[in-house]
TORLUMTOR-127588 format. One record per residue (C-alpha): x, y, z. Coordinates in pm, whole numbers, plus 50000, padded with zeros to 5 digits. Layout:
N
XYZ/...
END
This chain:
123
902768895930272/899238907930346/898248905829983/899638870629963/897618859930270/894428874030121/895158857929784/895748823929947/892598827330155/890458835929852/892038808229637/891448781629902/887888792529953/887148791229582/888938757829538/887118742329830/883748752629699/884588740129352/885498706029492/882458706229727/884848701930021/883848719330342/886658736730526/885378748930860/886178784830958/886248793231331/885898826331513/888038824931829/887198860231938/890068884631981/892678856931931/891538850831574/888228858731407/888908838531091/890688805131129/890208780130846/890868743630939/891388715630695/890588682030860/891978648930730/889698624730922/891338594030763/894688602630920/893518623931218/895498654131096/894618691131073/896248721530914/895178756130836/895738793130835/894428825030982/893268858130839/895938885230827/894158904031110/894628875031356/897308871031620/897988836931473/899588823731159/899718789230995/899328757931199/899528720031186/898238694331426/896208663331497/892988650931650/893618633931979/891978625432310/893068645632612/891588635232944/889128613332750/887798642332538/888518645532163/890328677632070/892308693531793/895838699331920/897908721931693/901248739331695/900468775031598/902478806331527/901618837831729/902808867531527/903958890731806/905638863532011/908368848131787/910428835132079/907628814132229/906108781032116/902328777432118/899868748732134/896228754032050/893568730232187/890108731432023/887238709132128/886198684631855/883848679031676/883568715331576/880308728931714/879158763931801/880018771532164/882978747032169/885988756232381/889538764932292/892728772432484/896108784932373/899188775432576/902758786932541/906278779932659/909318802132653/911768776332788/910388743232652/909648730633009/906788750433161/903508754432975/901308784233065/897758794132958/897848823332709/894188827532624/891048806732618/887338809832536/884508796032322/884398795731942/881768799931674/881738780231351/881228807131083/881418784730778/
END
C-alpha cells in the first residue's frame, strides 16, 4: 500500500506539472506534513490525498463560509482512528500561516476538537 501511495503521489505531481496545473501542498505539522489539495473553483469542491507518513488519508470536501469566513471543509480519514468520523477545516484562500482544525465524532452527535494549528503552503 505504501508503494502505491508513493506511486500515486509521484504520478499526480508529474501530471500536474505537465498540464501546468498547480496543486497546492500543505504542511499541517504533526498531523500531516504533505497534504496535496486539488481545488475545483468552478464548483467549490476540493479533494486530495496525504503522504504515507501522515495521520490522514484521502479526503473530499467543499469551499464554504463558516461564521462569515471562507474555509475548506473536508471529510478526512484518520488512519489510526477507523471508528471515528473526521472533519477538517482549513482557512481559504491558502496562504502561509493560515489556520486549520480537525474535529471528530464517535457517536455522530457530539463534535470534539482533535488537533489544530497553522499551516505552510509548501508548493
